[in-house]
C-alpha positions in Angstrom: -24.7 -10.0 -8.8 -23.2 -8.0 -5.9 -20.5 -5.5 -6.9 -17.4 -5.8 -4.8 -13.8 -4.6 -4.5 -11.4 -6.5 -2.2 -8.2 -4.9 -3.5 -8.1 -1.4 -2.1 -4.9 0.4 -0.9 -4.5 3.8 0.8 -1.6 6.2 1.0 -0.2 4.1 3.8 1.1 1.4 1.4 3.5 3.8 -0.2 2.3 3.4 -3.8 -1.3 4.7 -3.7 -3.1 7.9 -2.8 -6.1 8.7 -0.7 -7.3 7.6 2.7 -10.0 5.2 3.9 -12.7 7.8 3.8 -11.9 8.7 0.2 -12.0 5.0 -0.7 -15.4 4.5 0.9 -16.8 7.7 -0.9 -15.5 6.5 -4.2 -16.9 3.0 -3.7 -20.3 4.4 -2.9 -20.1 6.6 -6.1 -19.2 3.4 -8.1 -22.0 1.4 -6.6 -19.7 -0.9 -4.8 -21.7 -2.9 -2.2 -18.8 -4.5 -0.3 -15.4 -2.9 0.0 -12.3 -4.6 1.4 -9.0 -3.0 2.3 -5.9 -5.0 1.3 -2.9 -3.1 2.6 0.6 -4.6 2.6 1.5 -5.5 6.1 4.6 -4.1 7.7 7.8 -6.1 7.4 10.3 -6.7 10.2 13.1 -4.1 10.4 15.7 -6.4 8.9 13.6 -6.9 5.7 12.5 -3.3 5.1 14.9 -2.9 2.1 13.2 -5.6 0.1 10.0 -3.7 -0.6 11.0 -0.2 0.1 8.0 2.1 -0.6 5.6 -0.8 -1.0 4.8 -1.5 2.7 3.6 0.6 5.6 5.1 1.1 9.0 3.8 -0.3 12.3 2.6 3.2 13.2 0.7 3.3 9.9 -0.8 -0.1 10.8 -2.1 1.3 14.1 -3.7 4.3 12.4 -5.1 2.1 9.7 -6.8 -0.1 12.4 -8.3 3.0 14.0 -9.6 4.3 10.6 -11.2 0.9 9.8 -12.8 0.7 13.2 -14.3 4.2 12.6 -15.7 3.1 9.2 -17.2 0.0 10.7 -18.7 2.0 13.6 -20.1 4.7 11.3 -21.3 2.7 8.4 -22.0 -1.0 8.7 -22.5 -2.6 5.3 -21.1 0.5 3.7 -24.1 2.7 4.7 -21.9 5.7 5.3 -23.1 9.1 6.3 -22.1 10.3 2.8 -24.9 8.3 1.1 -28.4 9.7 1.3 
C-alpha cells in the first residue's frame, strides 16, 4: 500500500510551522510517497475576522504557488535532491 499524506499545512496558514521544503524533507524521512498540501485559501477582506489566524493572505498564496512550482520542477514524484 502506498504511504500518502494529503493534509499538510505550512506557516502560511497561521497555525502551523515550517515551509514547503521542510514538509518535503520530513515526508521523505517518513517514507511518504505522495505528499499533498492542503492550505486554507484566503478569504475576502470582509470575512477575514471569521477565521483570524487560520487562513493565509493573497500574498502568501502567491508565494505558496511559487514554492509548489519549485517543488514540482525540482522533484517530480517526490524525488527531491535531498534523497540519495
